[in-house]
C-alpha positions in Angstrom: -9.5 23.0 19.2 -11.8 19.7 19.2 -9.7 16.3 19.2 -10.6 16.0 15.0 -9.2 19.5 14.4 -5.8 18.5 16.7 -5.7 15.1 14.3 -6.3 17.2 11.2 -3.4 19.5 12.0 -1.2 17.1 13.2 -1.3 15.7 9.6 -1.2 18.9 7.8 1.5 20.2 10.2 4.1 17.4 8.1 3.0 18.4 4.1 6.1 20.2 3.6 8.3 17.3 4.4 5.7 14.8 2.8 6.5 17.3 -0.4 9.9 17.2 0.0 10.2 13.7 0.0 12.0 13.4 3.8 11.2 10.6 5.6 8.1 11.6 8.5 7.2 9.9 11.3 10.4 10.4 13.9 13.2 13.1 14.9 16.0 12.3 13.2 18.9 10.2 14.9 22.3 11.8 14.3 23.6 7.9 15.0 21.6 6.4 12.6 23.1 4.3 9.8 21.9 5.8 6.4 20.8 2.7 5.3 18.2 1.3 7.2 18.6 -2.3 9.0 14.8 -3.2 9.1 12.1 -2.0 7.0 8.4 -2.9 6.9 6.7 -2.9 3.7 2.9 -2.4 4.2 0.4 -2.1 1.6 -3.0 -2.0 0.2 -4.7 -0.6 3.7 -7.6 0.5 2.4 -8.7 2.1 4.8 -8.8 -0.3 7.5 -8.0 1.4 10.4 -8.3 -1.9 13.0 -5.9 -3.9 10.4 -3.1 -1.2 10.3 -3.4 -0.3 14.2 -2.5 -4.4 14.5 0.2 -4.3 12.4 1.9 -0.8 13.2 2.2 -2.4 16.8 4.2 -5.7 15.2 6.2 -3.5 13.1 7.3 -1.7 16.5 8.2 -4.9 18.1 10.3 -5.8 15.4 12.7 -2.6 15.8 11.8 -1.5 12.2 13.4 2.0 11.2 11.9 2.7 8.4 8.3 1.9 6.8 7.7 1.8 2.9 3.7 2.3 2.1 3.6 0.9 -1.0 0.0 2.4 -2.0 -3.8 2.1 -1.5 -3.7 3.4 1.7 -7.4 4.6 0.2 -9.8 4.2 -0.8 -11.5 2.3 1.7 -13.5 2.8 4.9 -11.4 5.3 7.6 -9.0 6.9 4.7 -8.0 10.0 6.5 -7.9 8.0 10.2 -5.5 5.3 8.2 -2.9 8.4 7.4 -3.3 10.1 10.9 -1.9 6.4 12.2 0.5 6.5 10.2 1.8 10.1 11.3 1.6 9.1 14.7 3.2 5.7 14.8 6.9 7.1 15.6 8.5 5.2 12.8 9.9 6.7 10.0 8.2 6.4 6.7 7.7 7.1 3.1 4.7 6.5 0.8 4.3 5.7 -2.8 1.3 6.3 -4.9 -1.2 3.4 -5.9 -3.8 3.7 -8.4 -6.3 3.4 -5.5 -5.1 7.5 -4.4 -4.8 8.5 -7.9 -8.5 6.9 -8.8 -9.9 8.4 -5.4 -8.4 11.5 -5.8 -10.0 12.7 -9.3 -13.0 11.0 -9.2 -13.4 13.6 -5.8 -12.2 16.3 -8.1 -15.0 15.6 -10.6 -12.7 13.6 -13.2 -14.7 10.7 -15.3 -13.3 7.2 -14.4 -13.0 3.8 -16.2 -13.6 2.2 -13.0 -16.7 -0.2 -12.7 -20.1 2.1 -11.7 -20.8 -0.2 -8.8 -17.7 1.2 -7.0 -17.4 4.6 -7.9 -19.1 5.9 -5.5 -16.9 4.1 -2.9 -13.8 5.5 -4.3 -15.2 9.0 -4.8 -16.3 9.2 -1.2 -12.7 8.4 0.0 -10.8 11.0 -1.9 -13.9 13.6 -0.7 -12.9 12.8 2.9 -9.2 14.1 2.4 -8.9 18.2 2.3 -7.0 20.1 -0.3 -3.8 20.1 0.8 -3.7 16.0 2.0 -5.0 15.6 -1.9 -1.6 17.6 -3.1 0.2 16.0 -0.6 -0.9 12.7 -1.8 -0.8 13.5 -5.4 3.0 14.2 -5.0 3.7 10.8 -3.9 6.4 9.1 -6.2 5.3 6.2 -8.2 8.1 4.2 -6.6 11.2 4.2 -4.7 14.6 2.5 -4.2 15.8 1.8 -0.7 19.5 0.5 -0.1 18.7 -1.8 2.6 21.7 -3.1 4.9 22.4 -6.6 4.4 19.8 -7.0 1.3 20.5 -4.5 -1.1 19.2 -2.2 -3.4 15.1 -2.8 -3.1 12.9 -1.4 -5.7 9.1 -0.3 -4.3 6.4 0.0 -6.4 2.1 -0.9 -6.6 1.7 -3.1 -9.0 4.8 -3.1 -11.6 7.7 -0.8 -11.8 6.2 0.6 -15.1 2.6 1.6 -13.9 0.1 1.0 -11.2 -2.3 -1.0 -12.8 -0.8 -3.7 -14.7 -2.0 -6.9 -12.7 0.4 -10.5 -12.4 0.2 -13.2 -9.9 2.5 -16.3 -9.1 0.8 -18.2 -11.9 1.5 -15.9 -14.4 3.9 -17.0 -16.9 7.5 -15.6 -16.8 7.9 -14.7 -20.8 5.2 -12.4 -20.3 7.0 -10.2 -17.1 10.5 -10.5 -18.3 10.4 -7.5 -20.0 8.3 -5.9 -17.6 11.2 -6.2 -14.8 14.2 -6.2 -17.4 15.0 -2.4 -16.4 14.0 -2.3 -12.7 17.5 -1.0 -11.6 17.6 -3.6 -8.7 18.0 -6.8 -7.7 14.6 -7.2 -5.5 11.4 -5.4 -6.4 8.5 -5.5 -4.0 4.8 -4.7 -5.3 1.6 -5.2 -4.1 -1.8 -4.5 -5.7 -3.0 -8.2 -6.3 -3.2 -8.3 -2.4 -1.8 -11.9 -2.6 1.9 -12.9 -0.8 4.1 -14.6 -3.4 7.6 -14.8 -3.9 9.0 -15.1 -7.5 12.1 -15.1 -9.6 11.1 -13.1 -12.8 14.7 -13.3 -15.0 17.1 -12.2 -12.7 15.1 -10.4 -11.0 13.7 -10.9 -7.0 10.3 -10.2 -7.2 8.3 -10.2 -3.4 4.8 -9.1 -2.9 4.0 -8.2 0.4 0.3 -8.8 0.0 -2.3 -6.5 1.9 -3.1 -5.0 5.4 -7.0 -4.2 5.0 -8.2 -6.1 2.3 -6.4 -9.7 2.0 -7.5 -12.3 -0.7 -7.3 -16.2 0.1 -7.3 -15.9 4.3 -8.4 -13.7 6.7 -5.9 -11.1 8.5 -3.2 -8.4 7.3 -0.1 -9.1 5.3 3.1 -7.4 4.8 6.6 -7.8 5.1 9.9 -7.4 6.6 13.0 -6.8 5.1 16.5 -7.1 6.1 18.9 -8.6 6.3 16.2 -11.1 4.3 13.1 -11.5 3.2 9.6 -12.4 6.0 6.4 -12.9 5.0 4.2 -11.2 8.0 0.4 -11.9 9.1 -1.1 -10.3 11.8 -4.1 -11.3 13.0 -6.6 -9.0 14.9 -10.0 -8.4 16.2 -11.7 -8.9 13.5 -15.3 -9.0 15.1 -14.2 -5.5 16.5 -13.0 -4.3 13.5 -16.1 -4.9 12.0 -18.4 -3.4 14.1 -16.1 0.1 13.7 -16.1 0.0 10.0 -20.0 -0.5 10.2 -20.0 2.0 12.2 -18.7 4.5 9.3 -20.4 6.3 6.2 -18.1 4.5 3.7 -20.5 3.4 1.0 -20.7 -0.4 1.2 -19.1 -0.4 4.8 -21.2 -3.5 6.3 -20.2 -5.4 2.9 -16.7 -4.2 3.0 -16.8 -5.8 6.7 -18.2 -8.9 5.6 -16.1 -9.9 2.5 -12.8 -8.2 3.6 -12.9 -8.4 6.9 -14.7 -11.2 8.7 -14.2 -13.4 5.6 -11.4 -12.7 2.1 -12.2 -13.6 -1.3 -10.8 -17.2 -2.5 -7.5 -17.2 -3.5 -8.7 -20.1 -6.1 -11.1 -18.0 -7.5 -9.3 -14.9 -7.3 -6.2 -16.2 -9.1 -8.3 -17.3 -11.9 -10.2 -14.4 -12.5 -6.6 -12.2 -12.5 -5.1 -14.4 -14.9 -8.1 -13.3 -17.5 -6.7 -9.9 -17.3 -2.8 -10.5 -16.6 0.0 -8.5 -18.3 0.5 -10.3 -21.8 3.7 -10.6 -23.8 2.4 -8.2 -26.1 1.5 -5.4 -23.1 2.9 -2.3 -23.8 5.1 -0.7 -21.3 4.5 2.6 -19.8 7.2 4.5 -17.8 7.2 5.3 -13.9 10.0 7.2 -12.9 11.6 6.4 -9.6 12.3 8.9 -7.0 
């Protein structure tokens, strides 16, 4: 069997675990606590395999016993390779689905999209790199997960907000716009992503923390994630940007060179990003769209 075939076989061998909701990535330990002590929250990888590899190296060094992957492993230059990297990391992990996976799978299946026309080819390509079985697996990922972390308590993980995977809010969004969104979260701490910028703020009675982005950060280069338990620690991982850009440009991803230039070698300005997101952020009148937890 070729190396590519072995990689795909390894990935597909865990489909049953994925669909059942069991943790994958490490054999069960009878002495392991039911509550994880240290959890890594890694969000918005966007197929940036070199960034993911660097983060996982630090995750192992931090003695993490559970990884929560918060959506948007794809679209991006190396989507299937990033999935395989997670499975081969040797650490238990659970996934939630982001709008990126949802849109990529829909476009690959021939559905129409409301995404800007200029990004649809790249998103579709990302979905097309997955097998039918892999697509089914990702489709079954829940939109949210609750994890009780030792020393920290219950934490709800979602991609954008607890109620859907596309809503936008930032550290500057008025609290009054957001209280109703998080009032029913059912956990004192909510971890989100989607906007690719880390923050830690209180909304009503809920502490809301953005994990940032591993593979496509806004504000400054690097790979951003969270370490949870017993506290909440922002992490930034440095990696070989020049080497990553070379690997990304060598892929067949539409716009690979642009991705390497704009999202690896540099990053969009935080000030400009906050301004543009402010125009489409959650407003007080935004209706709720429920998302079931798992």
